[in-house]
C-alpha positions in Angstrom: 10.2 -17.0 -38.1 8.9 -17.2 -34.6 7.2 -20.3 -33.5 3.7 -20.2 -32.0 5.1 -21.2 -28.6 7.6 -18.3 -28.5 5.0 -15.9 -29.7 2.6 -17.0 -27.0 5.4 -16.7 -24.4 6.3 -13.2 -25.6 2.6 -12.1 -25.3 2.4 -13.6 -21.8 5.6 -11.8 -20.8 4.2 -8.5 -22.2 1.2 -9.0 -19.9 3.5 -9.3 -16.9 5.9 -6.6 -17.9 4.4 -3.9 -15.8 4.3 -6.0 -12.7 7.9 -7.0 -13.2 9.0 -3.4 -13.6 6.9 -2.4 -10.5 8.6 -5.0 -8.3 12.0 -3.9 -9.6 11.3 -0.2 -9.0 9.9 -0.9 -5.5 13.1 -2.6 -4.5 15.6 -0.3 -6.2 13.8 3.1 -5.9 15.7 4.0 -9.1 14.0 4.2 -12.5 17.1 3.5 -14.5 18.2 0.4 -12.5 14.6 -0.8 -12.4 14.4 -0.8 -16.2 17.6 -2.7 -16.5 16.6 -5.2 -13.9 13.2 -5.8 -15.5 14.8 -6.2 -18.9 17.2 -8.8 -17.5 14.4 -10.6 -15.7 12.1 -10.7 -18.7 14.9 -11.8 -21.0 15.9 -14.6 -18.7 12.2 -15.7 -18.5 11.8 -15.7 -22.3 14.9 -17.9 -22.7 13.9 -20.3 -19.9 11.9 -23.5 -20.2 9.9 -22.8 -17.1 6.2 -22.0 -17.3 5.3 -18.4 -16.6 3.2 -17.3 -13.6 3.3 -14.2 -11.5 5.3 -15.8 -8.7 8.1 -16.8 -11.1 8.1 -13.4 -12.7 8.3 -11.7 -9.3 11.1 -14.0 -8.2 13.1 -13.2 -11.3 12.5 -9.5 -10.8 13.7 -9.7 -7.2 16.8 -11.7 -8.1 17.8 -9.3 -10.8 17.1 -6.2 -8.7 19.2 -7.5 -5.9 22.1 -8.4 -8.2 22.0 -4.8 -9.7 21.7 -3.3 -6.2 24.8 -5.3 -5.1 26.7 -4.2 -8.2 25.8 -0.6 -7.8 26.8 -0.5 -4.1 30.0 -2.3 -4.9 30.8 0.3 -7.6 30.0 3.1 -5.1 32.4 1.7 -2.5 35.1 1.2 -5.1 34.7 4.9 -6.1 35.3 6.0 -2.5 38.5 4.0 -2.2 
């Protein structure tokens, strides 16, 4: 059974989901990668103890987008070698 705290946090994250995805998509310019980055960011935020505000969500979205971008570019370089 979910606690009230986790339910409230989930509802708050759902309110911020579109902004999170939009930030990821803007950076990655790729729908599939943006969905993955947004999922990772929102999961991280749900599990964290930090309070939720737009700046924290945006920072998490940027961090996960950049990690995926680095991974995808690294994979592309390895494919060329």
